[in-house]
N, C-alpha and C positions, 0 to 999 in steps of 0.2 A: 255862584251856589256850586256850578258845575265843575268848574272850575279846582273849587276845595274840595270836592268828590276825586277829580281824578288827581289831585295830591296826596291826600287822604290813604286813596288806596299805592297810590308808588310807596306809601310808606310804611303802610300795612304791610304788603307785600311783606315790603323790603325784613322790620322788625319779624314776624311770624319765621318768617329763613332762618334770622341769626336766632330765634329761640333751638328752630330746629336742631340749630350745630352744635346748640349747648347740648342741650338732650342727648344729642349724640356724643360728644364729647364728656358727659357723665357715666355713659354706660362702661369705660374700659374702663376694667383695673390695668394696676400695676402691676403688678404683682402675673405669673401665668397662671392663670386657672387650672383648674382640675377637667373641667372636658375638654380643654384642651392640649392639654398634653401630649398625645395621639397624633397632634396634626403638628404644633408648633413645637419647639425648642427654645430655652427660656434669650439664648440669643437673636432668634427667630421674631420672636417675638416681645421684644423690648421695638427691636427695626422696625416689626408695621405697627407698634402702639405709639414711633415721634414721626414716625408718615402723617400717619393721622395729622396730631398733632400739628405739624409744617402745614400741612391743607388745607387743616379748619385754621387754621390763622390765615394764612391765601387767601381762602375765600375769603373772607373776613375784610380781606386789605382788598380787594379786586371788592365785591361789593361792595364795599364803601365809595367807591369811586366809580361805580356804575349809577348810586345812587344820585352823586351828589351831580352827577352830568346830566341827569333826566331831571332834575332838579334843578338847576341853572338853564334849562332851556326853556321849560319851563314857565318859572321869573322872568326868567329875561327875557321871551318871547320869543327865545329859537326855533322852534314853527315856525309863529310866523313868517319873519325873519327872513328864513328859508323859503318859504312860498314867497314871499315877493322879491324875493332875486328872481327863482325861477321863472313868478310870471313878466318877468322883466325880459324872458333871453326869446318868451315863446309868447304866442297866444296861445296854439294847444295844448289842452288838457291832458293827454298822453303822456306830451311831451313835456310839460310839466310837471305832470306827477314822478319820471322816471328821473328825471333832475334835480328832484324834490329825493325820491330812495336814495339816488344816486350819490349823494353827499351824504347824507346818515348815516349810510350802510361804511362807504367809504371812512370819513371821518370816524365814526366809531370804529374801525377797526386798525387803524394806524394808530388811536385811543390806546389800544389795548394790545397793541400786537409787545410793546413792553411784556405785558404778565403772560400771552403770548407767551414770548419770550426765555424770559425767568420761570414760573411754568416748565418748560422744556429743558431750558441747559443747567438749568442751574438745580430743582428738586429732584426732578424729574433721574436728572445726571448723580448727584447724592448719592441717591439710595435705587442705583444700579440700573435701572432702565432704559433711561434713552441711549437710540442708537443711530439718532439723526444728526445735520447738521446743518451747519447755517448754511449750506447750501441750497440742501432737500429743506431746508424752510421755507427756503426764499421765494422759493420755485414752487414748493406746495398753496404761499400764502397765492402769486402768482396766477394760478392756475384756475384756486380758490376765487380769484376777483370778474378773472374770466368767463369761468363758468355761472358765476354768479348773473351779470350781468347777461351773460347770451342766454340762458335759462329762466333767471329768477327778471331780466329786466320783459324778456317774451312775455312770459304767462302776466308781468303790471301790465303789460301794452292792452293784449286782447283783455282783460277785466276790467282795466279801466275806460277800457273803448265797448266792453259791454254793456259797464254799470251808466255811459253816457248815449248808450245810442236805445237800451231799453228799458229805464232804470227799476219801471214796475217787476215788469220778469227778472233781472237782474238775475241775480240769482240762484236760476232754474239754470243759465248760459255758462256763467260760473261755474258753476255743479259740473254741468256736461265738461267743461271743460278739467279740470281735476281730478276727475275720474279716468279722463282717460290721458290725463299725464301719468298717474298713482299703476294704470294700469300697466303701461310705457316701462315705468319705470322701475316696477314687480318686473320686468319681462327680461331687460334689460341691461338696467345699472352696473352688474357683474359683468356685463360684456361691454358698453360702453365708456362709464366714468371711471370707475376702478384701473382699468390699464392704464389710465391718464397719471392715477398717480403709486400704482403697484403691477411688478410681474407676475403675472399667471402662468404657470408652465402646467400641465400634464405631468398627474402620480405617477411615476414611474414602475413600472413594470416589477414585479419583486411583491411579497410573503403578503405588506397592506392590501396593493391594493389587490389582491387574490380573497384578503379577508374578507373586505371591503364588498366585491362581487357579494363571494355568498352572503352575508349579512342584510344586501341588498334581496337576494332571491329570495333569502328566508322569510325578510315582511315583506314581501309584495310590492317593494317596492324597487321601480324601472328607474334604475341611475346613469346618463350615458357617461355623465361629463366628474371627473375629480379630481380638480384643481390645486396645488400649494401657492398659497400667495407667501413674497419676502416680508415679510409682515419686521422680519429682523431689523432691514433698512432702517427704521423708524424707533424703536421696541422691543424689550425683547419678554413684553407682556403675549402670550399668548390668547391665542381664541379663536375660534370652528365659525362659521354661521351655513348655511344655508338662503340659497338663492332663484326668484325664478317664479314662475307655475307651469304648469303644464308637460310642456315637452322638454321646453324651455330650463326648466329646473337642472342643478347644481351646488356640488358641494362641497364649498375654499373650505380648505384646514391654515393655517400659519405657518409657517415652517416651526418657526417658534415651539408651535405646539407635537408638528413629528419630534422633536429632539426633546421637549419633555420629557415625555410619556409615553406608558409602553405601548403595544399595538392592541394589548386587546384591552388600556386604556381609549384610548382611539377609539374603537368601533365602541366602545358603551358610549361616544360625548358624538359620535357616529347618530348610533339607536335613537339618541338627546332625541340629533338634532331631525331620524327620520319621523320620530316620536310624532313632532310637531308637526309636519304633510298629514301623518296620515288619521290624526286625530281632528286632521279638519281648522287647526288652529292659524293657519296663512290667508288660506281662503276670511273664516269671520272676524283676523283682525281687519281686511280689508274692508271687508261688509261695515265694525265698526270705525273705521278712522271715515266711511264716507256718511253714516248716521249724523257724528261727529261735525261733518264738516260740511255738511246739507243743511243742521239747526245754523252753525252759526254762522254761512252766506245771508241765511232767510235773518237771522238777524239785525246781523249789516244791513242787507238792502232794509230795512225798514229803518233802523235806526240811524244808517249816514246820512241820509239826505236834510235830518235837522239842523238847519243854520247851527242852531248851537252847542254841536257839537266842536268846530271850525270857533268860534267865537271863544269858548272857553279856549283854544289852546290862543288866539287871541287874531285871529288873521281877522281881515278886511270883506272876505268876499270867501261865501260858504268853497268849499270844493271837496273830493273824492277823495282827494289822498291826507288833509286834512282830518273830515272823518276819519280815517279809517285810521289814523295813529290814537285820536280820542276813545274810538272804541275798543284797538286791542289793549286799555287801558280799563277803559268797565268792566268787559268783558271777562278780563283774566280770576273775579271768581267765579261763574261760569264752567272759562278754562279750569281750576284748579279741582273745583268738581268733576271734568268728563278727567282731569289728571290720574285722582282718587280709583274713579271705574277702570280706566284699563289697567294701571297696573295692579288692581285687587283678580282681576284678570287675568293678567298676561303671570300672574303667581302663583291661580288653578292650571294657567297651563302647564307652566314650568313642571309643577308636580306631577300630571298628568305624562308629560315628557319623558319623565325620571321614569313613572312607572313602565313604559311598552319599556323604555330602557332594561329596567329588571327586568320584563318577561322574558323580550326578547334577544335579551344578549344577558350581564350579569350585572347584577343592585351590585356587589361587590368592584368591582371591575370599576364600573362610572363612582360610586362613594372615594377609592380612592384616585381618577384622574381629580371628583372637585378637589380635595386635600389637596395632589402636585398643588393643580392650578390655586390656591387662593393662599398657600404658604410663596410661592413664587411669583405673583401682585402683593401680598403683604392685602390682602385680605382684611380687613373689619368682620372678624368675627364675632361678637358680637353691638351689634348698632340696635343701638334704642327702639322699642317695638314705636313706640310712636314718627321717629322718618323712616322706617322701613314703611310702615304706614301708606305712609305720604309719598317717599321716595323711591321706592329698589321697584323694580317689574323682573327682579324675582328672588323667589327665597331667603335669608340668610342660612349661610352651611349648615348651621350643626339644627334645623326643624329637616332640611333636605337631607340633611343624613340620614336625622331620625328616621323619617317615610318613609327614607331607602332600607331598611333592618325594619320595619314593617313588612316593610314588602317581599322582602326578603325569605321571614320568619313566616311569611303566606304561602307563597312556593317551599321551603319542604317540610310545613303538615303533611306528610303523611296517613290516611285513616286504613284499619286492619277493617277487614272481612266481619260483616258480620255473624 
């Protein structure tokens, strides 16, 4: 029975996603809507619609391939065979778990590599986004594998060891480990991981740096580091992000962002990022992540020891790694609920950061920047509301523009003396 519950959840998850993609595809008008005429021209809009159609078809094919793989592993006893193979190599349960998940990770990545290649060198190339090369693509893959082995393998080893050593209190030790790792990555990701893939250089002296310093002082945001990242080596898409905590915080601008936007536009984008920090969104996101992680680990500690989980996947002997696979699928409805809540909070935070930017810089400059970036990235400006509710961590552009207009109007109201 548990086996068929697992299969049912896999199928329900896939077909729900297919339905959401279908809903989203029906929300796009073939003709340029009136509300988008000051954002897109006819040619650019048609290109954005075609881009969404191509991505939709590609997503269906890739998702279908993934479904076939997981169903094959379930019905043909693939997980049980991997478990047996790993047990034949070592009797140490930590080593067995590393071999088991290592084969799954490498095998899955190799099987999905043609999709990654096609998405980068065919789809993104066709629509003028790709700047990557085969050398960069392969290099990124190799670096990704090395990091997965070092970081992922290290964490998996410790968590597995915790389980077999402390069973009842496993989730507490695991949560302490995850908390420490999460804080470490928030502090040092931009200085330790990003340089392995991209070059970051301090923003050169000039008007932009002077204006950023002025904005930082005006908003009470101590900022020592502003870096430019060479995002153009992979894509023409533009972005900016905030990283770090406390004295380790920094703002990173993509070189494509600097090329596409005016100084005032960039300041508006940075004011938005500063707004996230000043409104405590970074800290609240960490707290929320830790709470959801604690709940997940507790439920895992309660369920993973049940031999029925391993047996449902065909294993002759119960184990942490087999139980973890079954738990991951059974837990998916709870994970989906957490995802909905996190996206709702994230969209709320985006509106707050937009208001902060409007108050401390300019609603008009931010609106102009968002329009330029949306057109540059061929964004879908008419996503289906249900799709937005499930998947979007940021509000759709038109809703953000409407909120910015209200913020601008509120700031321009003048009251005559009585």
